[in-house]
PDB file as gemmi writes it, atoms N, CA and C in Angstrom:
CRYST1    1.000    1.000    1.000  90.00  90.00  90.00 P 1                      
ATOM      1  N   MET A   1      72.891 159.511  87.270  1.00  0.00           N  
ATOM      2  CA  MET A   1      72.173 160.452  88.026  1.00  0.00           C  
ATOM      3  C   MET A   1      72.354 161.767  87.254  1.00  0.00           C  
ATOM      4  N   GLU A   2      71.243 162.485  87.076  1.00  0.00           N  
ATOM      5  CA  GLU A   2      71.344 163.785  86.573  1.00  0.00           C  
ATOM      6  C   GLU A   2      72.171 164.943  87.359  1.00  0.00           C  
ATOM      7  N   PRO A   3      72.502 165.911  86.900  1.00  0.00           N  
ATOM      8  CA  PRO A   3      73.308 167.046  87.916  1.00  0.00           C  
ATOM      9  C   PRO A   3      72.363 167.249  88.996  1.00  0.00           C  
ATOM     10  N   ASP A   4      71.263 167.724  88.790  1.00  0.00           N  
ATOM     11  CA  ASP A   4      70.414 168.245  90.338  1.00  0.00           C  
ATOM     12  C   ASP A   4      70.147 166.877  90.965  1.00  0.00           C  
ATOM     13  N   GLU A   5      70.119 165.596  90.453  1.00  0.00           N  
ATOM     14  CA  GLU A   5      69.705 164.444  91.328  1.00  0.00           C  
ATOM     15  C   GLU A   5      71.112 164.639  92.252  1.00  0.00           C  
ATOM     16  N   GLU A   6      72.021 164.618  91.439  1.00  0.00           N  
ATOM     17  CA  GLU A   6      73.780 164.489  92.136  1.00  0.00           C  
ATOM     18  C   GLU A   6      73.689 165.301  93.273  1.00  0.00           C  
ATOM     19  N   ILE A   7      73.428 166.896  93.172  1.00  0.00           N  
ATOM     20  CA  ILE A   7      73.372 167.888  94.102  1.00  0.00           C  
ATOM     21  C   ILE A   7      72.739 167.328  95.463  1.00  0.00           C  
ATOM     22  N   GLU A   8      71.226 166.964  95.036  1.00  0.00           N  
ATOM     23  CA  GLU A   8      70.393 166.461  95.837  1.00  0.00           C  
ATOM     24  C   GLU A   8      70.952 165.305  96.962  1.00  0.00           C  
ATOM     25  N   PHE A   9      71.464 164.286  96.298  1.00  0.00           N  
ATOM     26  CA  PHE A   9      72.092 163.320  96.935  1.00  0.00           C  
ATOM     27  C   PHE A   9      73.245 163.703  97.624  1.00  0.00           C  
ATOM     28  N   ILE A  10      74.086 164.257  97.130  1.00  0.00           N  
ATOM     29  CA  ILE A  10      75.328 164.823  98.042  1.00  0.00           C  
ATOM     30  C   ILE A  10      74.883 165.691  99.185  1.00  0.00           C  
ATOM     31  N   GLN A  11      74.014 166.419  99.092  1.00  0.00           N  
ATOM     32  CA  GLN A  11      73.535 167.102 100.208  1.00  0.00           C  
ATOM     33  C   GLN A  11      72.748 166.236 101.275  1.00  0.00           C  
ATOM     34  N   SER A  12      72.197 165.235 100.763  1.00  0.00           N  
ATOM     35  CA  SER A  12      71.374 164.276 101.606  1.00  0.00           C  
ATOM     36  C   SER A  12      72.287 163.510 102.636  1.00  0.00           C  
ATOM     37  N   ILE A  13      73.677 163.067 101.931  1.00  0.00           N  
ATOM     38  CA  ILE A  13      74.639 162.180 102.616  1.00  0.00           C  
ATOM     39  C   ILE A  13      75.322 163.266 103.643  1.00  0.00           C  
ATOM     40  N   MET A  14      75.584 164.516 103.341  1.00  0.00           N  
ATOM     41  CA  MET A  14      76.137 165.546 104.350  1.00  0.00           C  
ATOM     42  C   MET A  14      75.160 165.757 105.469  1.00  0.00           C  
ATOM     43  N   ASP A  15      73.940 165.664 105.280  1.00  0.00           N  
ATOM     44  CA  ASP A  15      72.883 166.081 106.263  1.00  0.00           C  
ATOM     45  C   ASP A  15      72.848 164.960 107.345  1.00  0.00           C  
ATOM     46  N   LYS A  16      73.484 163.785 106.673  1.00  0.00           N  
ATOM     47  CA  LYS A  16      73.422 162.604 107.817  1.00  0.00           C  
ATOM     48  C   LYS A  16      74.873 162.411 108.575  1.00  0.00           C  
ATOM     49  N   GLY A  17      75.644 163.481 108.153  1.00  0.00           N  
ATOM     50  CA  GLY A  17      76.997 163.467 108.923  1.00  0.00           C  
ATOM     51  C   GLY A  17      78.268 163.111 107.980  1.00  0.00           C  
ATOM     52  N   PHE A  18      78.108 162.926 106.657  1.00  0.00           N  
ATOM     53  CA  PHE A  18      79.333 162.748 106.125  1.00  0.00           C  
ATOM     54  C   PHE A  18      80.126 164.073 105.808  1.00  0.00           C  
ATOM     55  N   HIS A  19      81.599 163.875 105.538  1.00  0.00           N  
ATOM     56  CA  HIS A  19      82.279 165.036 105.152  1.00  0.00           C  
ATOM     57  C   HIS A  19      83.229 164.632 103.855  1.00  0.00           C  
ATOM     58  N   TYR A  20      83.465 165.822 103.374  1.00  0.00           N  
ATOM     59  CA  TYR A  20      84.335 165.424 102.050  1.00  0.00           C  
ATOM     60  C   TYR A  20      85.713 165.045 102.348  1.00  0.00           C  
ATOM     61  N   ASP A  21      86.080 164.217 101.846  1.00  0.00           N  
ATOM     62  CA  ASP A  21      87.541 164.003 101.821  1.00  0.00           C  
ATOM     63  C   ASP A  21      88.254 164.369 100.573  1.00  0.00           C  
ATOM     64  N   LYS A  22      88.899 165.340 100.616  1.00  0.00           N  
ATOM     65  CA  LYS A  22      89.509 165.781  99.401  1.00  0.00           C  
ATOM     66  C   LYS A  22      90.653 165.066  98.866  1.00  0.00           C  
ATOM     67  N   VAL A  23      91.506 164.408  99.857  1.00  0.00           N  
ATOM     68  CA  VAL A  23      92.599 163.423  99.394  1.00  0.00           C  
ATOM     69  C   VAL A  23      91.975 162.401  98.685  1.00  0.00           C  
ATOM     70  N   ASN A  24      90.963 161.713  99.120  1.00  0.00           N  
ATOM     71  CA  ASN A  24      90.521 160.486  98.482  1.00  0.00           C  
ATOM     72  C   ASN A  24      89.449 160.759  97.592  1.00  0.00           C  
ATOM     73  N   ASP A  25      88.913 161.873  97.460  1.00  0.00           N  
ATOM     74  CA  ASP A  25      87.764 162.324  96.744  1.00  0.00           C  
ATOM     75  C   ASP A  25      86.422 161.534  97.040  1.00  0.00           C  
ATOM     76  N   GLU A  26      86.009 161.689  98.150  1.00  0.00           N  
ATOM     77  CA  GLU A  26      84.959 160.528  98.693  1.00  0.00           C  
ATOM     78  C   GLU A  26      84.237 161.411  99.841  1.00  0.00           C  
ATOM     79  N   TYR A  27      83.078 160.785 100.299  1.00  0.00           N  
ATOM     80  CA  TYR A  27      82.448 161.439 101.302  1.00  0.00           C  
ATOM     81  C   TYR A  27      82.424 160.400 102.393  1.00  0.00           C  
ATOM     82  N   VAL A  28      82.705 160.884 103.637  1.00  0.00           N  
ATOM     83  CA  VAL A  28      83.088 159.869 104.770  1.00  0.00           C  
ATOM     84  C   VAL A  28      82.524 160.049 106.097  1.00  0.00           C  
ATOM     85  N   ARG A  29      81.975 159.048 106.628  1.00  0.00           N  
ATOM     86  CA  ARG A  29      81.823 159.192 108.270  1.00  0.00           C  
ATOM     87  C   ARG A  29      82.258 157.946 108.797  1.00  0.00           C  
ATOM     88  N   LYS A  30      82.472 158.290 110.062  1.00  0.00           N  
ATOM     89  CA  LYS A  30      83.098 157.261 110.986  1.00  0.00           C  
ATOM     90  C   LYS A  30      81.930 156.551 111.979  1.00  0.00           C  
ATOM     91  N   TRP A  31      82.064 155.292 112.165  1.00  0.00           N  
ATOM     92  CA  TRP A  31      80.967 154.708 112.937  1.00  0.00           C  
ATOM     93  C   TRP A  31      82.035 154.083 114.050  1.00  0.00           C  
ATOM     94  N   SER A  32      81.901 154.227 115.433  1.00  0.00           N  
ATOM     95  CA  SER A  32      82.444 153.527 116.291  1.00  0.00           C  
ATOM     96  C   SER A  32      81.593 153.282 117.535  1.00  0.00           C  
ATOM     97  N   THR A  33      82.229 152.148 118.371  1.00  0.00           N  
ATOM     98  CA  THR A  33      81.323 151.457 119.420  1.00  0.00           C  
ATOM     99  C   THR A  33      81.757 152.429 120.576  1.00  0.00           C  
ATOM    100  N   GLU A  34      80.723 152.587 121.547  1.00  0.00           N  
ATOM    101  CA  GLU A  34      80.916 153.441 122.583  1.00  0.00           C  
ATOM    102  C   GLU A  34      81.366 152.466 123.983  1.00  0.00           C  
ATOM    103  N   THR A  35      81.112 151.249 123.907  1.00  0.00           N  
ATOM    104  CA  THR A  35      81.619 150.424 124.952  1.00  0.00           C  
ATOM    105  C   THR A  35      82.487 149.079 124.455  1.00  0.00           C  
ATOM    106  N   GLY A  36      82.940 148.582 125.523  1.00  0.00           N  
ATOM    107  CA  GLY A  36      83.700 147.390 125.120  1.00  0.00           C  
ATOM    108  C   GLY A  36      85.107 147.816 124.468  1.00  0.00           C  
ATOM    109  N   PRO A  37      85.942 146.935 123.937  1.00  0.00           N  
ATOM    110  CA  PRO A  37      87.036 147.444 122.966  1.00  0.00           C  
ATOM    111  C   PRO A  37      86.494 148.537 121.818  1.00  0.00           C  
ATOM    112  N   LYS A  38      87.285 149.590 121.889  1.00  0.00           N  
ATOM    113  CA  LYS A  38      86.966 150.639 120.806  1.00  0.00           C  
ATOM    114  C   LYS A  38      87.319 150.221 119.511  1.00  0.00           C  
ATOM    115  N   GLU A  39      86.332 150.041 118.648  1.00  0.00           N  
ATOM    116  CA  GLU A  39      86.333 149.386 117.301  1.00  0.00           C  
ATOM    117  C   GLU A  39      85.661 150.688 116.450  1.00  0.00           C  
ATOM    118  N   SER A  40      85.948 150.778 115.139  1.00  0.00           N  
ATOM    119  CA  SER A  40      85.442 151.669 114.064  1.00  0.00           C  
ATOM    120  C   SER A  40      85.402 151.202 112.755  1.00  0.00           C  
ATOM    121  N   ILE A  41      84.389 151.755 112.119  1.00  0.00           N  
ATOM    122  CA  ILE A  41      84.434 151.503 110.491  1.00  0.00           C  
ATOM    123  C   ILE A  41      84.214 152.792 109.687  1.00  0.00           C  
ATOM    124  N   LEU A  42      84.659 152.994 108.517  1.00  0.00           N  
ATOM    125  CA  LEU A  42      84.395 154.176 107.769  1.00  0.00           C  
ATOM    126  C   LEU A  42      83.069 153.666 106.931  1.00  0.00           C  
ATOM    127  N   GLU A  43      82.140 154.493 106.636  1.00  0.00           N  
ATOM    128  CA  GLU A  43      81.219 154.302 105.508  1.00  0.00           C  
ATOM    129  C   GLU A  43      81.450 155.511 104.723  1.00  0.00           C  
ATOM    130  N   ILE A  44      81.825 155.100 103.360  1.00  0.00           N  
ATOM    131  CA  ILE A  44      82.053 155.878 102.459  1.00  0.00           C  
ATOM    132  C   ILE A  44      81.130 155.885 100.961  1.00  0.00           C  
ATOM    133  N   TYR A  45      80.896 157.121 100.569  1.00  0.00           N  
ATOM    134  CA  TYR A  45      80.400 157.162  99.201  1.00  0.00           C  
ATOM    135  C   TYR A  45      81.213 157.798  98.428  1.00  0.00           C  
ATOM    136  N   LYS A  46      81.499 157.167  97.172  1.00  0.00           N  
ATOM    137  CA  LYS A  46      82.640 157.661  96.281  1.00  0.00           C  
ATOM    138  C   LYS A  46      82.200 157.460  94.896  1.00  0.00           C  
ATOM    139  N   LYS A  47      82.265 158.545  94.059  1.00  0.00           N  
ATOM    140  CA  LYS A  47      81.973 158.388  92.663  1.00  0.00           C  
ATOM    141  C   LYS A  47      82.761 157.855  91.744  1.00  0.00           C  
ATOM    142  N   GLN A  48      82.360 156.964  90.927  1.00  0.00           N  
ATOM    143  CA  GLN A  48      83.186 156.117  90.066  1.00  0.00           C  
ATOM    144  C   GLN A  48      83.184 157.140  88.777  1.00  0.00           C  
ATOM    145  N   TRP A  49      84.178 157.737  88.461  1.00  0.00           N  
ATOM    146  CA  TRP A  49      84.074 158.703  87.305  1.00  0.00           C  
ATOM    147  C   TRP A  49      84.286 157.978  85.966  1.00  0.00           C  
ATOM    148  N   ASP A  50      84.720 156.780  85.785  1.00  0.00           N  
ATOM    149  CA  ASP A  50      84.399 155.900  84.734  1.00  0.00           C  
ATOM    150  C   ASP A  50      83.321 155.510  84.316  1.00  0.00           C  
ATOM    151  N   THR A  51      82.546 155.234  85.438  1.00  0.00           N  
ATOM    152  CA  THR A  51      81.100 154.699  84.953  1.00  0.00           C  
ATOM    153  C   THR A  51      79.900 155.868  85.459  1.00  0.00           C  
ATOM    154  N   ASN A  52      80.224 156.828  85.935  1.00  0.00           N  
ATOM    155  CA  ASN A  52      79.435 157.856  86.367  1.00  0.00           C  
ATOM    156  C   ASN A  52      78.433 157.398  87.555  1.00  0.00           C  
ATOM    157  N   GLN A  53      78.855 156.424  88.375  1.00  0.00           N  
ATOM    158  CA  GLN A  53      77.993 155.831  89.333  1.00  0.00           C  
ATOM    159  C   GLN A  53      78.537 155.892  90.766  1.00  0.00           C  
ATOM    160  N   TRP A  54      77.710 156.057  91.540  1.00  0.00           N  
ATOM    161  CA  TRP A  54      78.116 156.269  93.099  1.00  0.00           C  
ATOM    162  C   TRP A  54      78.081 154.792  93.707  1.00  0.00           C  
ATOM    163  N   LYS A  55      79.246 154.623  94.522  1.00  0.00           N  
ATOM    164  CA  LYS A  55      79.384 153.192  95.252  1.00  0.00           C  
ATOM    165  C   LYS A  55      79.233 153.518  96.906  1.00  0.00           C  
ATOM    166  N   GLN A  56      78.719 152.738  97.496  1.00  0.00           N  
ATOM    167  CA  GLN A  56      78.754 152.935  99.008  1.00  0.00           C  
ATOM    168  C   GLN A  56      79.546 151.730  99.604  1.00  0.00           C  
ATOM    169  N   LEU A  57      80.777 152.079 100.487  1.00  0.00           N  
ATOM    170  CA  LEU A  57      81.441 151.137 100.890  1.00  0.00           C  
ATOM    171  C   LEU A  57      81.345 151.368 102.351  1.00  0.00           C  
ATOM    172  N   MET A  58      81.723 150.027 102.827  1.00  0.00           N  
ATOM    173  CA  MET A  58      82.064 149.867 104.450  1.00  0.00           C  
ATOM    174  C   MET A  58      83.340 149.455 104.495  1.00  0.00           C  
ATOM    175  N   VAL A  59      84.228 150.097 105.291  1.00  0.00           N  
ATOM    176  CA  VAL A  59      85.606 149.917 105.433  1.00  0.00           C  
ATOM    177  C   VAL A  59      86.075 149.529 106.921  1.00  0.00           C  
ATOM    178  N   GLY A  60      86.715 148.694 107.123  1.00  0.00           N  
ATOM    179  CA  GLY A  60      87.022 148.066 108.572  1.00  0.00           C  
ATOM    180  C   GLY A  60      88.444 148.115 108.646  1.00  0.00           C  
ATOM    181  N   TYR A  61      89.116 147.551 109.683  1.00  0.00           N  
ATOM    182  CA  TYR A  61      90.595 147.226 109.933  1.00  0.00           C  
ATOM    183  C   TYR A  61      91.354 147.118 108.530  1.00  0.00           C  
ATOM    184  N   GLY A  62      92.328 147.633 108.608  1.00  0.00           N  
ATOM    185  CA  GLY A  62      93.418 147.286 107.405  1.00  0.00           C  
ATOM    186  C   GLY A  62      93.042 147.489 106.112  1.00  0.00           C  
ATOM    187  N   ASP A  63      92.076 148.578 105.991  1.00  0.00           N  
ATOM    188  CA  ASP A  63      91.269 149.137 104.992  1.00  0.00           C  
ATOM    189  C   ASP A  63      90.626 148.007 104.160  1.00  0.00           C  
ATOM    190  N   TYR A  64      90.066 147.149 105.102  1.00  0.00           N  
ATOM    191  CA  TYR A  64      89.370 145.856 104.258  1.00  0.00           C  
ATOM    192  C   TYR A  64      87.915 146.465 104.022  1.00  0.00           C  
ATOM    193  N   VAL A  65      87.471 146.168 102.740  1.00  0.00           N  
ATOM    194  CA  VAL A  65      86.087 146.436 102.353  1.00  0.00           C  
ATOM    195  C   VAL A  65      85.305 145.518 102.642  1.00  0.00           C  
ATOM    196  N   PHE A  66      84.330 145.373 103.593  1.00  0.00           N  
ATOM    197  CA  PHE A  66      83.690 144.380 103.661  1.00  0.00           C  
ATOM    198  C   PHE A  66      82.109 144.491 103.176  1.00  0.00           C  
ATOM    199  N   TYR A  67      81.769 145.508 102.630  1.00  0.00           N  
ATOM    200  CA  TYR A  67      80.495 145.795 101.903  1.00  0.00           C  
ATOM    201  C   TYR A  67      80.758 146.893 100.876  1.00  0.00           C  
ATOM    202  N   GLU A  68      80.035 146.384  99.714  1.00  0.00           N  
ATOM    203  CA  GLU A  68      80.197 147.391  98.608  1.00  0.00           C  
ATOM    204  C   GLU A  68      78.941 147.362  97.853  1.00  0.00           C  
ATOM    205  N   GLU A  69      78.164 148.478  97.461  1.00  0.00           N  
ATOM    206  CA  GLU A  69      77.157 148.661  96.421  1.00  0.00           C  
ATOM    207  C   GLU A  69      77.129 149.689  95.923  1.00  0.00           C  
ATOM    208  N   THR A  70      76.467 149.404  94.641  1.00  0.00           N  
ATOM    209  CA  THR A  70      76.341 150.559  93.652  1.00  0.00           C  
ATOM    210  C   THR A  70      74.921 151.315  94.159  1.00  0.00           C  
ATOM    211  N   VAL A  71      75.117 152.674  94.044  1.00  0.00           N  
ATOM    212  CA  VAL A  71      73.805 153.200  94.704  1.00  0.00           C  
ATOM    213  C   VAL A  71      72.872 153.702  93.323  1.00  0.00           C  
ATOM    214  N   ASN A  72      71.648 153.264  93.740  1.00  0.00           N  
ATOM    215  CA  ASN A  72      70.757 153.229  92.257  1.00  0.00           C  
ATOM    216  C   ASN A  72      70.110 154.617  92.528  1.00  0.00           C  
ATOM    217  N   ASP A  73      69.764 155.376  91.272  1.00  0.00           N  
ATOM    218  CA  ASP A  73      69.170 156.615  91.308  1.00  0.00           C  
ATOM    219  C   ASP A  73      67.975 156.420  92.007  1.00  0.00           C  
TER     220      ASP A  73                                                      
END                                                                             
C-alpha cells in the first residue's frame, strides 16, 4: 500500500468506529450482543511491519483468533 493509500485506509476504518490501541499498535473495535448472554469479540486491523501488509483479525474469548485475512490494496 502506498503512503497516501494507507492514510485513506486508516481514515476509512476510523470512520467505521475503530480506535487506535497504542499498546498493541493496532486499530480495534468491539462487537457485542445486546440480548441473551453478553458476548463480545474484537475486530482488529494490524500492520505487519515485516511484510508491510495489513491483517484483519477477529478475536474471541481467551484471545482466540478465529478469523484472519490479509487486506488487499
